[in-house]
C-alpha positions in Angstrom: 33.2 144.7 -29.6 34.8 143.3 -26.9 33.3 146.2 -24.7 29.8 145.5 -25.9 29.9 142.2 -25.0 31.3 142.4 -21.6 28.5 145.0 -21.0 25.7 142.4 -21.9 27.7 139.6 -19.9 28.4 142.0 -16.9 24.2 142.8 -17.2 23.3 139.1 -17.1 25.6 138.3 -14.0 24.4 141.0 -12.5 20.8 139.6 -12.2 22.0 136.7 -10.4 23.5 139.2 -7.6 21.7 141.5 -5.5 19.3 143.6 -6.6 19.9 147.5 -6.9 16.8 149.1 -5.8 16.3 152.0 -4.2 15.9 152.8 -0.7 13.4 155.7 1.0 13.7 158.8 -0.2 12.3 161.7 0.4 9.2 162.9 -1.9 10.9 165.6 -3.1 9.6 165.5 -6.9 11.1 166.9 -10.1 9.5 171.0 -10.0 8.9 170.2 -13.8 6.8 167.1 -13.6 4.3 169.2 -12.7 4.3 169.9 -16.4 4.8 166.4 -17.0 2.2 163.6 -16.9 3.9 161.1 -17.6 6.8 161.9 -15.0 6.6 158.9 -11.8 9.1 157.5 -9.8 6.7 154.3 -8.9 5.5 153.5 -12.2 7.9 151.6 -13.9 5.4 151.1 -17.1 7.4 151.2 -20.6 6.2 155.1 -22.4 5.9 155.4 -25.5 5.8 159.1 -26.3 6.6 160.8 -29.0 9.4 163.1 -29.4 7.0 166.0 -30.4 5.1 165.6 -27.4 8.6 165.4 -25.5 9.1 168.8 -27.1 6.4 170.4 -25.3 6.7 168.9 -21.9 10.8 169.1 -21.4 12.9 172.1 -20.3 15.3 172.7 -23.9 18.6 171.8 -22.3 17.0 168.3 -21.4 14.9 167.7 -24.5 18.3 168.6 -26.4 20.4 165.4 -24.4 17.7 163.2 -23.7 15.7 163.1 -27.2 18.4 164.2 -29.2 21.5 162.8 -27.4 23.4 166.4 -27.2 25.8 166.1 -24.4 26.9 169.1 -21.9 29.6 170.8 -21.6 32.0 169.1 -19.5 32.2 170.0 -15.5 29.2 172.2 -15.9 26.4 169.7 -14.7 25.2 170.5 -11.6 26.0 166.5 -10.4 29.9 166.8 -11.3 30.9 167.8 -7.8 28.2 166.4 -5.6 28.8 163.6 -3.2 25.4 163.1 -1.0 23.5 160.2 -0.2 20.5 159.0 -2.2 19.3 157.5 -5.2 19.9 159.3 -8.6 16.4 159.3 -11.1 15.9 159.9 -14.9 15.0 163.6 -15.2 12.2 162.9 -18.0 10.6 160.3 -16.2 11.1 159.5 -12.5 12.7 156.1 -13.4 15.0 154.9 -11.1 19.0 154.8 -12.5 22.0 154.9 -9.6 22.4 155.0 -6.5 24.8 157.6 -4.9 26.5 155.0 -3.0 28.0 153.5 -7.2 29.5 157.2 -7.7 32.9 158.3 -7.8 35.3 161.2 -8.7 36.0 160.5 -12.3 37.9 164.0 -12.9 36.0 163.1 -16.5 33.5 166.4 -16.0 30.6 164.2 -15.6 29.0 163.0 -12.9 29.9 159.0 -13.0 28.6 155.6 -11.6 30.3 152.0 -11.6 27.0 150.3 -11.4 23.6 151.4 -12.7 20.4 149.9 -11.8 19.9 147.1 -14.0 16.0 147.8 -14.3 16.7 151.6 -15.1 19.1 151.5 -17.8 19.6 149.2 -21.0 22.3 149.4 -23.7 22.7 150.5 -27.5 26.0 150.3 -29.2 27.0 154.6 -30.4 28.9 154.9 -34.0 28.7 158.3 -34.1 31.4 160.8 -34.5 33.4 158.4 -35.4 33.7 156.8 -31.9 32.8 153.1 -31.2 30.8 153.8 -27.3 28.2 152.2 -25.7 25.0 154.7 -25.2 23.1 154.3 -21.9 19.4 155.0 -22.1 16.6 155.0 -19.2 14.7 151.7 -19.9 11.3 153.5 -19.1 11.2 156.4 -22.0 14.3 155.7 -24.1 15.9 158.8 -23.1 19.5 159.3 -23.8 21.6 159.7 -20.1 25.1 159.3 -21.6 27.1 156.4 -22.1 29.7 153.5 -20.2 33.4 152.5 -20.3 35.2 150.0 -19.0 38.0 152.3 -17.1 36.2 152.8 -13.9 37.3 151.3 -10.5 36.5 148.1 -8.8 34.2 146.0 -8.6 32.9 146.2 -12.0 35.8 148.4 -13.8 32.4 150.4 -15.6 32.6 154.2 -15.6 29.2 155.2 -16.8 29.9 159.1 -17.6 26.7 160.4 -17.6 24.6 164.2 -18.4 23.8 165.8 -14.9 20.4 167.2 -17.0 19.5 164.0 -17.3 19.7 163.1 -13.8 17.3 164.1 -10.9 19.2 163.5 -7.1 16.6 162.3 -4.0 18.2 162.4 -1.0 17.8 159.5 1.9 15.1 160.2 4.3 17.0 161.4 8.1 16.1 159.1 10.6 
């Protein structure tokens, strides 16, 4: 419970600090987005889409994680050992989630970040599988992204343990 209170307090304090806004990135869009009329990197309007509709649109592996809170196997995700500079977006709806400068090598088997875009995610207590954890969800489409733990590096002490399949990466534009 202390951890949940810490997350809420951290989120509140973040609103007083600098904004974690995405910088200019390439226009490369999600390849599956052409089949997804709700996908946008610029529209932040809250989505209210049924799981039945998402199931028709999303690839099976993404649907299982994002809509059913499944977890991809450790050390198998495309962003686990990935260190390019850019932005991470929700693979379901295109909402901004993380900046690559907050990614770190946690060796846990999933891509890990110490800070999320406060406008991109929200948190929910997760008591499944006999554990007490904090689930991280996309603020725009309510998709499951992963969990956050209090064993991360400074400056936040947090470890956002994310599923690669729930993320989409866009590299920064070269000048």
